[in-house]
C-alpha positions as CSV (number, residue, x, y, z in Angstrom):
1,M,-0.2,0.2,0.1
2,T,2.7,2.6,0.7
3,T,4.8,1.6,-2.3
4,T,1.2,2.0,-4.1
5,T,0.7,5.5,-2.7
6,A,4.7,6.0,-3.1
7,R,4.5,5.6,-6.8
8,V,1.1,7.8,-7.2
9,R,2.6,10.2,-5.8
10,T,5.8,10.3,-7.9
11,R,3.4,10.6,-10.7
12,E,1.6,13.4,-10.0
13,S,5.1,15.2,-8.9
14,G,6.0,14.5,-11.8
15,T,3.3,15.6,-14.3
16,Q,3.3,19.3,-12.4
17,R,7.3,19.2,-12.6
18,L,8.2,22.3,-14.5
19,P,10.2,21.6,-17.9
20,A,13.7,21.8,-17.9
21,A,14.8,25.8,-18.5
22,W,16.5,24.9,-21.7
23,R,13.5,23.5,-22.9
24,L,11.4,26.4,-21.9
25,G,13.8,28.2,-23.6
26,F,13.8,27.0,-26.9
27,H,9.8,27.7,-27.0
28,R,10.1,31.3,-25.7
29,G,12.2,31.6,-28.5
30,A,10.3,30.2,-30.9
31,L,7.9,32.9,-29.2
32,E,10.2,35.9,-29.6
33,I,11.0,35.1,-33.0
34,K,7.5,35.0,-34.1
35,Q,6.5,38.1,-32.4
36,F,9.6,39.5,-34.3
37,F,8.4,38.5,-37.6
38,R,5.4,40.1,-36.8
39,L,6.4,43.7,-36.6
40,R,7.3,44.6,-40.1
41,D,8.6,47.7,-39.5
42,Q,11.1,46.2,-36.9
43,V,12.1,43.6,-39.4
44,V,12.8,46.3,-42.5
45,F,14.8,48.2,-40.2
46,T,16.9,45.6,-38.7
47,F,18.0,44.1,-41.8
48,A,17.7,46.7,-44.3
49,F,20.1,49.5,-42.0
50,P,23.8,47.4,-42.8
51,I,22.3,46.9,-46.3
52,V,21.7,50.3,-47.4
53,F,24.4,51.7,-45.7
54,L,26.7,49.0,-47.5
55,F,25.1,50.3,-50.5
56,L,25.6,54.1,-50.1
57,F,29.4,53.8,-48.6
58,A,30.3,50.5,-51.5
59,S,29.2,53.2,-54.3
60,I,31.1,56.2,-52.8
61,F,34.0,54.4,-52.2
62,S,34.7,52.2,-54.6
63,D,38.2,52.3,-56.0
64,D,41.4,49.9,-55.8
65,V,42.8,49.9,-52.2
66,T,46.9,50.6,-53.1
67,G,48.7,47.9,-52.2
68,A,46.1,45.6,-50.6
69,G,44.6,43.9,-53.4
70,V,40.8,44.8,-53.2
71,T,38.5,47.4,-54.0
72,A,37.1,49.5,-50.9
73,S,33.8,48.5,-51.5
74,Q,35.0,44.7,-50.0
75,L,36.5,46.5,-47.1
76,Y,32.9,47.4,-46.2
77,V,31.4,44.0,-46.6
78,P,32.7,42.3,-43.8
79,A,32.7,45.5,-41.9
80,M,28.7,45.8,-42.2
81,M,28.3,42.3,-41.8
82,A,29.9,42.9,-37.9
83,A,27.8,46.0,-37.4
84,G,24.8,44.0,-38.7
85,I,25.9,41.1,-35.8
86,M,26.3,43.7,-32.8
87,T,22.7,45.4,-34.5
88,T,20.7,42.3,-34.2
89,S,22.4,41.8,-30.9
90,F,23.5,44.7,-28.6
91,Q,21.6,47.0,-30.3
92,S,17.9,45.3,-30.6
93,L,18.3,43.6,-26.8
94,G,19.5,47.3,-25.3
95,I,16.1,48.6,-26.6
96,S,14.0,45.9,-26.5
97,I,14.6,44.7,-22.8
98,A,14.6,48.5,-21.8
99,I,10.9,48.7,-22.8
100,E,9.7,45.6,-21.9
101,R,11.1,46.5,-18.4
102,D,9.4,49.6,-18.6
103,E,5.8,48.0,-19.7
104,K,6.4,45.8,-16.5
105,V,6.7,42.7,-19.2
106,L,9.4,41.4,-16.9
107,R,7.6,42.2,-14.0
108,R,5.0,40.3,-14.8
109,L,7.7,37.2,-16.2
110,R,9.3,37.4,-13.4
111,G,6.2,36.4,-11.1
112,T,5.5,33.1,-13.3
113,P,6.8,29.6,-12.6
114,M,9.2,29.8,-15.2
115,P,13.2,29.8,-14.7
116,P,14.5,33.3,-15.2
117,A,17.3,31.7,-17.3
118,A,14.6,30.6,-20.0
119,Y,13.7,33.9,-20.9
120,F,17.6,34.9,-21.1
121,I,17.8,31.9,-23.3
122,G,14.6,32.9,-25.3
123,K,16.5,36.0,-26.0
124,I,19.8,34.3,-27.4
125,W,17.5,32.2,-30.0
126,L,16.3,35.3,-31.2
127,V,19.5,37.1,-31.7
128,L,20.9,34.2,-33.3
129,V,18.4,33.3,-36.1
130,T,18.7,37.3,-37.1
131,G,22.1,37.6,-36.4
132,F,22.6,34.1,-38.7
133,L,20.3,36.1,-41.5
134,E,21.1,39.5,-41.5
135,T,24.9,37.9,-42.1
136,V,23.5,35.5,-44.4
137,I,22.1,38.1,-46.5
138,L,25.1,40.5,-46.2
139,L,27.4,38.2,-47.5
140,A,24.8,37.6,-50.3
141,V,24.9,41.3,-51.3
142,G,28.7,41.4,-51.0
143,I,29.3,38.6,-53.2
144,T,26.8,39.7,-56.0
145,F,27.6,42.8,-56.4
146,Y,31.5,43.9,-54.5
147,G,33.3,41.0,-55.9
148,V,33.6,39.1,-52.7
149,K,34.9,35.3,-52.7
150,L,33.4,32.4,-50.3
151,P,37.0,31.4,-48.4
152,S,37.8,28.3,-50.6
153,D,39.2,26.2,-47.3
154,A,37.9,24.8,-44.0
155,T,40.1,26.6,-42.0
156,R,38.6,30.4,-42.8
157,W,35.5,29.0,-41.9
158,L,36.3,27.8,-38.9
159,H,37.4,31.3,-38.0
160,F,34.0,32.6,-39.1
161,G,32.0,30.2,-37.0
162,W,34.0,30.9,-33.5
163,I,34.1,35.0,-34.5
164,F,30.3,34.8,-35.4
165,L,29.7,32.9,-32.3
166,L,31.5,34.4,-29.6
167,G,30.9,37.9,-31.1
168,L,27.3,37.5,-31.0
169,T,27.3,36.4,-27.6
170,A,29.7,38.7,-26.3
171,C,27.4,41.7,-28.4
172,A,23.9,40.3,-26.7
173,L,25.0,40.0,-23.3
174,L,26.3,43.3,-23.4
175,G,22.7,44.6,-24.7
176,I,21.1,42.6,-21.6
177,A,23.9,44.6,-19.4
178,I,22.8,48.1,-21.3
179,S,19.0,47.6,-20.6
180,S,19.1,48.4,-17.5
181,V,20.9,51.5,-18.1
182,P,18.3,54.1,-19.3
183,K,15.7,54.9,-17.0
184,T,12.6,54.7,-19.5
185,G,12.3,52.5,-22.4
186,R,11.4,55.9,-24.3
187,S,15.1,56.7,-23.4
188,A,16.3,53.3,-24.6
189,T,16.9,53.9,-28.1
190,S,19.4,57.1,-27.6
191,V,21.1,55.2,-24.8
192,V,22.4,52.4,-26.4
193,V,22.4,53.6,-30.4
194,L,24.6,56.6,-29.9
195,P,28.0,54.4,-28.5
196,F,27.1,52.2,-30.8
197,L,27.3,54.6,-33.7
198,V,30.0,55.8,-32.0
199,L,31.9,52.8,-32.1
200,Q,31.3,52.0,-35.8
201,F,33.0,54.8,-36.6
202,I,36.3,54.2,-34.7
203,S,36.4,50.6,-35.3
204,G,36.5,50.8,-39.1
205,V,32.7,50.1,-40.3
206,Y,32.6,53.4,-42.0
207,I,36.0,54.4,-42.2
208,S,39.1,52.7,-43.5
209,I,40.8,51.6,-40.4
210,D,44.7,52.8,-42.0
211,T,43.1,56.3,-41.7
212,I,41.6,56.2,-38.3
213,P,44.4,57.6,-35.9
214,D,45.9,55.7,-33.1
215,W,44.2,57.0,-30.5
216,M,40.7,56.4,-31.8
217,L,41.8,52.5,-32.6
218,G,43.5,52.2,-29.0
219,I,39.5,52.9,-27.6
220,S,37.9,51.2,-30.0
221,A,40.5,48.1,-29.3
222,V,38.9,47.8,-25.9
223,F,35.1,46.7,-27.4
224,P,34.3,43.8,-29.8
225,L,33.2,45.5,-32.5
226,K,36.6,46.4,-33.6
227,W,37.9,42.5,-33.2
228,M,34.8,41.3,-35.4
229,C,35.2,43.4,-38.0
230,Q,39.3,42.6,-38.6
231,G,38.2,38.6,-38.1
232,L,35.7,38.9,-40.5
233,R,37.8,40.5,-42.9
234,G,40.4,38.2,-42.6
235,V,37.8,35.2,-43.5
236,F,36.6,37.1,-46.5
237,L,39.6,39.1,-48.0
238,P,42.4,37.8,-49.5
239,D,45.8,38.1,-46.8
240,S,47.1,40.8,-49.2
241,A,44.7,43.0,-47.0
242,Q,46.6,42.3,-44.0
243,V,48.6,45.5,-45.1
244,L,46.3,47.6,-44.2
245,E,45.7,46.4,-39.9
246,Q,47.3,48.0,-37.3
247,A,49.5,45.5,-36.9
248,G,49.7,43.9,-40.2
249,S,48.3,40.9,-39.5
250,W,44.7,39.4,-38.7
251,E,45.6,38.2,-35.5
252,F,42.9,35.8,-34.8
253,G,44.6,34.4,-31.8
254,R,44.1,38.1,-30.4
255,I,40.8,38.2,-31.4
256,A,39.4,35.1,-30.0
257,L,41.1,35.8,-26.4
258,V,39.3,40.2,-26.9
259,L,35.9,38.0,-27.6
260,G,36.2,35.6,-25.6
261,A,36.8,38.3,-22.2
262,W,34.4,40.0,-23.3
263,C,31.6,37.2,-23.2
264,I,32.6,36.3,-19.9
265,G,32.9,40.6,-18.8
266,G,29.5,40.7,-20.4
267,L,27.8,37.9,-18.3
268,L,29.4,39.4,-15.1
269,L,27.9,42.8,-15.6
270,C,24.5,41.2,-16.4
271,L,24.8,39.4,-13.0
272,L,25.9,42.5,-11.8
273,T,23.8,45.3,-13.0
274,F,20.1,43.2,-14.7
275,R,17.3,44.2,-13.1
276,W,13.4,42.6,-13.2
277,K,11.6,46.3,-12.4
278,N,12.2,50.1,-13.2
279,R,14.0,52.1,-10.3
280,R,10.9,53.8,-9.3
281,D,8.9,50.8,-8.5
282,G,11.9,49.5,-6.2
């Protein structure tokens, strides 16, 4: 009798037990992706912004770069890919989470039985899908219109894989961390976009890396975007273009260290700064 009762209790507790955070996070991610693609203006702005800027800069600056074996247009393609990754992760999460906090969405989610980790896993799924699509679209534009060639060896594809994943993760964590800075959802866009815009100018996205002053490059070297641009140039441009880099080489080892360090640092910042409620809510 006792054994039978124990089995019944086990079955009852099993039916009431919530799925693991990873499973819930996957479902949460599917919901985030559906919500994202239902907002057409958000989809168009997110994917079109880097593409429009690529067309503008690549059309204005299209001459051959002396001694580099590439055109100025080809330099912009990997740089815009890096900026696109940061747009879909850092900028997207920094703004959307701040708005959700201001509208008390986070507060309501925190009051449900859903593990907090599931919310963040869902956001990571969102930026992974949108970041990958953005990268594919920009690469397709670069191949079709600007003569960028796909890597022919597995090593460069391996470099692309870890640069994409580490860069996306670092930027996503920084986006989650900076979402706690705006006081309201209305101010989130200004707070997030301004530093991102400055970083794009000093990290070699809009201006060739060999024309940026060294002190600006020193500042940009602290953050992930500069290293993502450099790494993607190393993947999609010929080795002759290394002469344009500050160190005269792609420095894949240093890129991995910096992006890896930002993944750890970004996680620590999230743990220290993330809030489920606005400051005025206590």
